[in-house]
N, C-alpha and C positions, 0 to 999 in steps of 0.2 A: 932757321928751319928751311929745309928744301921743300918748296911747294911745287916743284916741277911736275909732280904727279897729279896735281889738282885739276888738270884738264887744260892748261895753257902753256904755251911754249915761252921760254925765257922770261919767267916772271909774270905769267898771266894774271889777270886781275881776279882777285877773290870776290865772289859775289858779296853784295852789300849786306845780305841778311845772314851772313856767317859771322858769328861773334866769337873772336879768338881771344877776348880779354880774359877769359877764365882759364887759359892754358898754363898759368903758373908763373909768367914773367912778363915784364913790360919791355918794349923796344928790343925785341930779339932775345927774350928769355928762352930758356930751353924747355922743351915739352917732355914730360915723363915718358918712360919707355912703354908704360902700359896704356898709353893713349893711342887709340886707333882713329885716324882722321879720314878713313876711307869713306865713311858715310857723309862727309861734307861736300862730296863732289856733286855738281849739278847733274841731273839725269841726262842732259843732252850730250855729255862727253862719252866717248867710247874708247876707253884705253885699250881694250882688247883688240879693237879693230885697227889701232895704230901700232900693234906689237910687231907686225911684219913676220908672222910665223906662217910657214907653208905646211899645210895639213894634207895628209893623203886622203884620197876619196874614200877608202875603206873605213878609216877611222872616223871621218866626218859623217859618213852614212850611218855608222853604228850609233853615234851620239844623236843624230837627228831622228833615228828610229825610236830610240828610247824616249826622247822628248815628245814624240807623237802619241804616247800611250796615255797621257793625262788629258782630262777634259779642260783643265785650266790653261793648257798650252795654247800659244797663238795659232792662228790658222795656218801659218807657214810651217808649223811643226807637224802638221798632218800630211805633209808631202811625203814622197817616197824616201827611203833611207839614203839613196844615192844623192838626191837633191838636197837633203838635210846636211849630208857631209860636205857637199860642194858649197852650201851656204855658209856653214861654219868656217871652212877654209877661206872662203872669200871674205867673210867678216874679219878673220884674223889678218889676212893680207891687206885688205882695204883699209884697215885701221892703222897701217903703217908699222906693223910689227916687223922688224927687220928692215924698215925703210925710213926715210925722212918724214917727220910729222908735218902735217899741213897746218898752217896758221889759220885759225878760223877768223871769219870776218868779225869786225867789232860788233856789228849788230847782233850777230848770232851769239857771241859771247855774252853781250848784255842781256839777251833773252834768256840764255841759260842761267845767268846769275839771278835774274828775276824769278825764274821758275823754281830755283832751289828752295827747299824749305828753310825757314829761318830757325826753327827749333825742332827738336825730335818730337814726334807725336807721343801722346799719352799712351802709356801701356808698353812702350818699347824701351829697352835699356839704353842708358846713356853710354857715352864713349868710355867713361870710367868703369861702368858696370860690365862692359864687354870683356874686359881683361886682355885686350890686344896689347902685346908687349913690344911690338915693333913692326916695321914694314919689311918688305922683301929686299933681298940684296941688291937687286937692280935699281929699285927706287932709292935705296940708301946711297948707292954709288953715284947715281945721277945728282943727288943733292950735295955730295961731297962731305957727308957727315956720317959718322959711325954712332948709331943709337944704342948699341949694346952697352949696358952698364951706365948710361948717361943719366944724370939726375935731373937735367933740365933740357928742354927742347932748344934747338938752335933758332936763330931768328927766322921768322917767317919770310919766305921769298916773295918777291913781288909777283903781280899777276902775269907779267910777261914771262917770268921764269917758269911759273906753273904751266903756262900754255906751251912753252917750248920744251917742257920736260920730255925726253924721248921715252917711248914705251919699251917695256922689257923685250929683250930679244929672245926668241924661243927657237931652240933647235928641234930637230926631228925627234930626238929622244924626249925633250921637254913636252912636245906635243903628245907623244904617246903616253907619258905620265899623266898629263892633264886629262886625256880621254879615259885612261884607266881609272883615274880617281873619280871622274864623273860617273863612269860605269858602275863603280862600287857604291855610289850614293843611292839612297831611296829615290823613287821616281819623283816625288814632289820636290825634294831638294835639288835634284838634277835639273828639273824644269826651271826652278827658280834661278839657279846659277846660269843656265843658258840664257834666260831672259835678261839677267843683269849684263852678261857679256855682250849680248846682241842688242840690248836696249840703249836708250838715251840716258846713260848714267855717266858720271864724271870718269875721266880717264884714270884718275888716281884710284877710284874704287875698283874699276875693272882690272887695273894692274895688280892691286892687292889680291883680288880674287883669283886672278890667273896664277900669281905666284903661289898662293895657297894651294891651288889645285895641282900645280907642277910639283910642289913639295909633298904632295900626298897628304894634305891636311885632313884632319878627322871630320866626320859629318857634323859633330857638335860645333866646331869652329866655323865650318862653312855655313851651317844653319844660323848661327848667331850673326855672322856678317851679312848673309843674305836677308835675314829678317830685319835687321837694322836698315839696310839699304832699301829694301822693297816696302818697308813700313807695314808689313803683315807677318803674323806668326807662322812659321813653317814647322809643323809638327814632325817629329822623328819617330818612326815605329820602334817598338821595343827590339833591342838587339841590333840596332843599326850601327852602334859603335863597336867596332871590332877590337878585340883585345889580343894581346900577345899570348904566346903559349904559357909564359911564366905567370902572367896575370890570370889567365884562365885557370891554371892549376891552383893558384892561390885562392881564387874565388871558389873553386870546387871544394876546398878544404874549409871554407868559412861556414859558420853556423847558419847564416842566412841561406846560402846555396843548398846546404844539406837539408835544411828545413823545407824550403820551397820546391826543391827538385827531387828529393828522395822521400822524406817523411810525409810531406803534405799530400803528394799523389796517393801514397799507400793509405794514409789516414782517410783521405777523401773517398777512395774506393771502398775501404772498410766501412766508412760511414754510410755510403750509399747502399752497400750490401746489407748493413745492419738495419737501415731505414726500410729497405725493401722487405727484409725478413720480418721486421716489426709490423710493417703494413699488412703483409700476408697473414701474419699471426693474428693481428687485430681483426682483420676482415673475417678470417676463419672463426675466431672466437665469437665475433658479433653475429655473423650470419650463418654459421654452421653449428658451432658447439652450443651456443646459448639457446637457439630455437629447439634443437634436438633434446638437449638436457631438460629444458623447461617442459617440453611436451611429455617427456618421460616422467618427470615429477608430478605433473598434473594428473596423468593417468594413474600413477601409484596412489595418490591421494584420493582420487575418485573411487578406485577399487576399495580403498580402506573404509570408505563410508559404508559400503554394503556389508563389510565385515564387523561393523560396530566400532571401529577404531577412529573415533571422531577427532581426537586430539592429534593423532598422527596425520590424518587427512588435512587438518588445518596447517600443520607444520609443513607438509609437502607443498601445499598451496602457497604458503608464504615464501618458501625457498624458490619455487618456480616463478613467483611474481617478481622477485628480485632480478631474475634472469631475463624474463620476457613477459610482457603483459598481453594477455589474450582475453578479449571480452567474452567470448563464448564459454570459457571455463567458469566465469562468474555465474552464468546462468545454470550451467550443469551442476556445479557444486550446490548452489542454493536449492535447486529442484531436488537433488538427491537428499539433502538434509531435510527438506520438507516432506518427502515421501517416507523418510525414516522417523518423522515426527520430532525431529530435532530442530524445533522452530527457532530457538535462540541462535544456533549456528547459522541457520538459513537467513535470519534477519541480519546478522553481521555481514554475510556475503552480499546481500542486497545493499546494505549501507556502504560497504567498500566500493561496490560497483557505482553507486550514484556519487560517491566522493571522487572517484577516478574519472568517471564519465558523467559529468553533470548534464542534466536535461535529457538523459537517455530515456526515450519513451518506452521501449519494451521493458527495460528494467523497472521503471516506475509502475507500469501496468501489472507486471508479474508480482512485484512486491505488494501492491495494494490487493491483488487477488488473493495472495497467501494470507495477508492479514485479515481479509474479510471471510474467506471460505474456510480456512483451516484454523486460524487462531481466534476468529470472531472479534478481533479488535477493530471494530468498524470506525471508530474515531480516528485511529491512526491511519487506516486505509484511506479515509476521506482526506486526511492531511497530506498524505503522500501524493495523491493525484493532484491536489490543488497546488502544492509547493513545487512539484517537479514538472508539471505540464501546463496546467491551466493558468498559472501565474505568468507564463510566457506566451501562451496561445489560448486565449479564452474560448475560441471556437473549434478547438480540436475535437472532432467527432468521436474518436475512440475514447478519449478521456471523459467526455460528457456521458457517453453510454456507460462506461465503467463507474463513474460517479453515481449515476442513477441506480445501477445494480447494487452498489454498496449501500446506499441509503434505503433501498427497498428491503434488503436483507436486514439492515439495522433496525428498521421499524418492525419487521416480522419477528425479530429476536425477542421483543417484549412490547407488544402493541400498546399495552397500558401506559408504559413509560415513554416510549419513543414513537408515538403515533405521528408526531409532526414530521418525522423523517420521510413518511410517505409523500408528503407535499414536496419535499426537496427532490425526491426521485422524479416526481411528475414534472417539475420545472426543468430538470435536466433532459428528460425525454422530449418535452415540448420544444426545447431549444434545438435539439437535433432535428426534429421534424421541420422546424422553421428554416434550418440551414439546408437540409438535404431532401426534405419531403418525406412522405409516408413510405414505409417499406414493411414487409412481413416481420423482420426482427423487431422493429419498433412497435408494431401493433401487438406482437407477442408480449413485449414488456408492458405495454399499456393494459393488456388483458390481465397480467399478474397484478398490476396496480389496482385494477377494479376488483379483482378477487379479494385482495387483502384489505381493501377498504369497504368490502361487503356492498358492492354496487351491482346487484343482480341484474338490474335493468340494462346496464352497459355490457355485462358479461354475455348475456344470451345472444345478442347480435354478432358479437365477435366470434363466439363459439360456432354459430351457424356459418359464418364466412369461412372459417378454417375447415370445418367438417365438410362443407360443400365443395371444397377445392383440395382433393387429396394430394395433389402435386405441390401445393404450397408448403414451404418448409416451416416446420414448427418443432420444437424440442419435445422429446418424450416427457421430460420433467414437468414442462408446462401443461401438457395434456393430463398428466397424473394429478397435478394440483387442481386443474379445472374439474376433473371427474370427482375428486374428493370434495371440492367445494359444493358442487351440485348435489352430491350425496348427503352432505351435512345439511343443506337446505331442505332436502326431501325428508330426512330423519327428524328435523326440528319442527316440521309442520304438525300443528296440533290437530288431533282428531276432531272432525266436525267443523273446523274453521278453514275456510277457503282463502287462499292468497293468490291473486291474479298472476303475480310474477312466478310464484312457485309452480303454479299449474302449467306454466309454459316450459318447465324443465322436461327435457326428454333426451334420449340417446346417451345416458350415463355409461352404460356398458360399452357402447360403441366407442366412446371417447377413451375409456380405459384400455380396451382391446387394441385400438390404434396406437396407444402409447407403448404397449408391450411389443407390438410388431415393429414400430420404428426403432425402438431400443435394440431389438434383435438384429435388425438390418445394420445399424451403426456398429454393433459389436462385430458382426461378420466382416464389414468393410475394414475396420481397424485391424482385425486379425490377419486379413490378407496383406496389409501393408507392413505390420510389425511382427507378425507371427505370435502375437500375444493379445488375447481378447480380454477386455476389461470385464469386471463382474457386471451382471445385469443390474439395471436400475431398480432399486427396491420399492420405490413409491407406487408405481403402477400395480404391482402385485399386492401390495398392502391394501390399496384402495379396492382392488378386486375382491380381496378377502372380506373386507367390510361389506361390499355390495352383496356377495353371496351369503354372508351371515344375515343381512337384512331380509333377503328374499328366500332364506331357509333352504340353502343348497349345501349341505354339510360336506359332501365329497369335494366339490369345487372349492369351497371355502378352505378346507384343510390343505389342499394342494397349493392354492395361492398363498396362504399364510406361511407354509414351509418354504416355498420359493423366496418369499420376501424375507424370511428370517435369515436364510443363507446369504441373500444379497446384502442385507444390512450388516452381517458379520464381515463380508468381504469389502464393503465400501471403504474407500480411502478418505472420503471427506465426511466430517461430522458437522452438522449444524444443529441449532436448538430444535428446529422443527423436525428434522430427520430423527433426532434422538427421541423426541416425544413419540413419533410414529413407530420407532423401533420398540419402545417400551410397551406401547399399546398393542403392537403386533404380538409380542410375547404373551400378553394377557389373553388376546383372542385365541392364540394357538393353544394356550393352556386350557381355556374353556372348552375348546374343541376336544382336547384329550380327556377332560373331565367328563364330558358327555359320553365318551366312549369308555369310561371307567379305567383309563390309563393313568392311575394315580401317581406312579413313580415318575413317568415322563412329564406329567402335568406339574408336579412339584419342582422338577428340575427346570422346566420352562419358566415357572414363576420366580424361582430363585435367581435365574439368569436375568430376568427382567428387573428384579430388585437390585441386583448388582450393577446393571447398566445405569439405573436411575440414581443410585447413591454415588456412583463414580462421576456421573454428570454434575451432580450437585457439588461434589468436592472440587471439581475443575471449573465450576461456575459456568459450565456449558448450559445448564439450566439454573436460573437465578433464584427461583422460588419453587416451593413444593406445590403440587397440584393434585386434584382429587383423582384423576384417572390413574395416576401412579399408586395412590392409596388402595385402589382396588386389588393390586397385586398382593398387598399385605393381607387384605381381608380374605382373599382366596387361600393363601397359605394358612391363615388362622382357621378357615373352614375345614381344610384337610386335617389339621390337628384336632379340631373340635368334633367333627362328625365322623371322620374315617378312622383316624388313629385312636381317638377317644382314650388317650392314656395320660398325657401330661397337659392339664388344663392351663398350667403356667405359660407354656409355649403359645397356646391359643390366645391367651390374654395379651402376651407380648406382641403378637402380630396385630391383634385388633387395636391395641393402643398405638402401634406404629401407623396404622391406617388413619387413626384419628389425628395424629400429628401431621399427616399429609393431607389434611383437610377433607378426608373421606370418613364420614361418620353417619351413615344412614340409621334409622331407628332399629331396623332388624339386626344390624351389627352391634348396636349398643345393648340390645336385649341378649344377644349371644354372649357378650362380655359379662353381663350380669348373671347369666346362667352358669358361666364358667366359675365366676366367684361363688355362686350358690353351691356348686359341686365341691369347691374347696372349703366350704364352711365359712366364708367371709360374708356373713349376711348383711352387715351394714353397707359394704360396697355393692353387693348385689341389689339391695333395696334402692340405693341411690341410682343405679343404672335402670332398674325397672321403672322407677318413678319418672326418670328423665324420658324414657320411651313413652310413658303414658301421656306426657305433655306434647308429644309429636304426632302420635297416631291415636285413632279412637280405640277405646277398650275393646278387646276381643277376649274370647274365653281362655286363650293361652296366657295372655298377659295378666288377666284377673286371677287365674289359678296360681301363677308365679308370685304375684303380689300378696295374695292371701297366705301362701305357705311361708314366704320370707317374713311377713309381718308376725305370724304366729311364732315362728322360731325366734324372733326377736322379742317375744312376750308382749307384743302389741296386739292383744286379743280383740279389742274393739275394732281396730283397723282391719284385722283379719276377718272379723264378722262382716264388716261392710263389703269387703271384696268378695267374700263367698256368697253373700246375698245377691250381689249383682251378677256373679257368675251363674248362680242357679237360675236367676231370671232369664238370662240369655239362653241357657240350655233348655229350659222348659219351653221357651218360644220356638226353639229349633224342633223340639219334640212335637209340638202341636202342628207343625207344618207337615209332619209325616203321618199319613193315615195309619199305616201299620208297620211296625218295626220288624225287620227281617235281618237280625244281626248275623245269622248263619249264611246269608246270601250276599249281604252288602257290607263292605268294610266300614263305610261311613256310618251305618246304623250301629254297628258294634262299637265303633269309636264314640258315638254319642252316648250310648248306654254306659260305657266305661267312664266317661267324663262325669256323667251324672252321679254314678256311684261314688267316685272319688270326691266330688264336690260336697255331696250330702254327708259323707263320712267326715271330711275335714271340718265341715260346718258343725257337726255334732261334737267333735273333739274341742273345737273353739268355744262353743257354748258351755260345755262342761267346765272348761278352764275359767270362764267368766263366772260361773256359779260358784266355783271354789274361791275365786278372788273376791266376789261381791257378797256371797252368801244368799244370793237371790235364787229361790227354788224354781222360778219360772225358767231361768236359763237351763236348769237341769232337765226340766220336762221337755223343753224345746230340743235339747241335745238328744234325748232318747228318741224323739220323733224323727229327727234327722238321721240318726243311726239306723232306725227301723227302715226308713226309705232307702238308705244306702244298702242295707242287707237285701232288700227286695231286688234292687238292680244287680247286686252281686250274683244272686241266684240266676237271673236271666242271662247274664254274661258268662257264667261258669258252666252252664249246662252244655253237654256234648251234643253231637248231631242227633242223638236219640232223646234229647231233652232230659237226660238223667243227670242229677246233681253229682258233683265229685264226691267220692267217698262211699257211695252206695254200691257201685259196681267195681270201682277201682280203688282198693284200700290205699294204694300208693299216693293218691291225690288227697290234698287236705279237704275236708268236708266243711270247714267253716272259714269265713273270710274275716277281714279286719272289722267291718261293722258289727258282726255278731260278737266278736271278742271284746270290742269296746263297750257294747251294751252289757255284757256279763260283768265287766269291770265296774260299770256304774251301778248295776243292780246288786251285784254280789262282790263288793270290794274285798280284795285279799290283802292281808298285811304285807306291806312291801311290794305290792303288785306294780307300783310305778304309775306313770302317766299313760294316757290313752295313746293309741298309735295313729299317725298321719300317713296318708299317701303322699310321701314327700318328694316323689319324682315330679319334675316339671318338664315342659316341652323344651326341646333344644332350639326351636325356632319359633319366632312370633308370627311368622307368615303362615297363612293357610290358603292353599296347600304349600308345602315347603319343598322346593326343588332339591335341596341338599338332603333332607330326610328321605326323600324318594331315592336319590342316588345311593345314600348309605344303605337303604334297605335292599337295593339291587346288588350291592357288593357282597360277594361271598365272604363268609367268616374267615376261611382259609386263604382267600385271595386278597383280603384287605391288606392294609399296611400295618 
């Protein structure tokens, strides 16, 4: 092996750390062609410097300028291009290229041998991996061996031979090729090659690199050699390896080239454009189409609610909700369903709202308000407030106030059953006062609490504080409730009994007038904002109607009651108390019409009140029947009984309905018995009359009815007793009158008529007893009673000239029932039959009877 290129002349010494035992032969064995020993040179040797090549300044400057472009270049590379070219030429000439090599001092050679690496560093390829097939021609010629096709390496030369190996000789053309090759390399590779040529590397390595550059070696080969020598990886940029035209054409026809250079760019562009289009479409769909379409569907469904198309409204809402969720539409739909009284749909919307937006305060408050004010499901309203607000914030003021209002209305719906709810309301209000202090809204609620718990002592001071401060805010409904409460306390005061608290009541009318004025102001303010005024509050007008009724102001009463009736009809909210007020307002309005003899209007008003009442019972708005509603049925029965006076069955039906509604005063029971009497149902009539006699003291009307019905039931002894007591009452009345003037006073004429009828019926009863018992005493008493009846008949039947009928006017009967009954007793005729009773009874047990008076004022043609 020719080791002349290893950096020593004539068999230079190989450094001790170079192990050649693995080269494939012992004692001069041949080295394979693919073994490159260029990396075995110590870095101190400079083969290129001893090549003796003369380089032109222009070429040297070009190479130096390029090496100056990298940050990794040595400081000398940063000099000017002319200096770099001079340096490279000097290096080439100074290294002995084209001249005799200098023999290095032994010490220097020994230092170079010690500095050379013993083994290749990790991560770099070995000589076998580099695939170097041989050395350059100059090195091969100097060694005297041809390595082409050799299987083994020649014997390694001695150190002196390696040191004395001459550097390759470079001509001017070779230098140009070298510079052109360097110029074609990437900057990093070019700098690395220059550092090797100019650095302290073995002459053998430099010669190999110079030969590679002169021969136009590829960047890959140069990079492999430079990496191995410099012990650092030199990256090559893509496309650094230049190909021939044939190779380039062949590569262009390959699938890889077509895929990466033609298909992939087009596919990438199409993918980018598609992604961009998809992004634009997605954004447009998400932020333009979906909001607009959802808003359209929400509006369509909302309009469908007003048209009664509730299922379509829900479907539109569901479709819109899939596109976009908008909280405000939950509120709008729920409120619209609520106003249409579609409470099931409204509840579903609130449930969906709280499921999608848990702990939503406004939704929970609105939901509870609807359950309380519209549906009257106070238990559920209480649960909604607690579960959705107070469980998370126990001191939420709005929730505490709402909870107090719910429990206050809960207790008022049925005070007998839910009286404990008033205490729950008070606790809520006290909690709010503890947190935020007293305020007019809270004091207003406490006023309602005291009213409903009937604490007049606390009500009067609060009333005074509000009435003395007109600018202090208070709701008209609370003022109306206050006025009604004070009026109830005034009406409940027993005559002759003084109550210190009730005596302090004053300003009832002022309270109610202020309530109506505040309500009107609020309606005007709402109309200015929304262009739609709500109906007037009915309670103040209803309480004013009661007030005017109590103080006997018919015109003001009628106006207030009619206004209240219209307001009740237009009201959107129904509560148990408001419904009771509405029913009573219909009764009072009908009574006002009855006093004006407006029978048809009165009957319509009463029928409307009955319809409201029965509907409230069906819907459980009113949970039990009560007496004030029964008065409606009694009034309807009175119209049938007194005014129409045609079908007593209808009258009985209304009276019995009143009894079922816990309204059964004695006078109504008497009228029921009188109706049965007219129908000939004497047992039922007697039962009613007897029931009345257990409730009120006997009077002449009741005794007359009991005597007649007892006689007609053939209970002659009972009839005798009733007639005896009746005659005793009539005679007492007669004794109190010094002189009877029946032609001047109606009450005197009525007394004479009653005495005539009583004595006649008594005589008939005694005659029946005589016939039944055979006792002649009864017959004698019967004749005496009939004689007295005949005498009263003459007094009542004389005209204004005191002439008996039949004497001047043959058209009038000249004999009455007492006279005819006496003749039948004294001169009985075969088949003459029984004696005759005055079988008419009074329509009313009360004296005087308001209804009999009204009936008497009703013209026969103007009646019903």
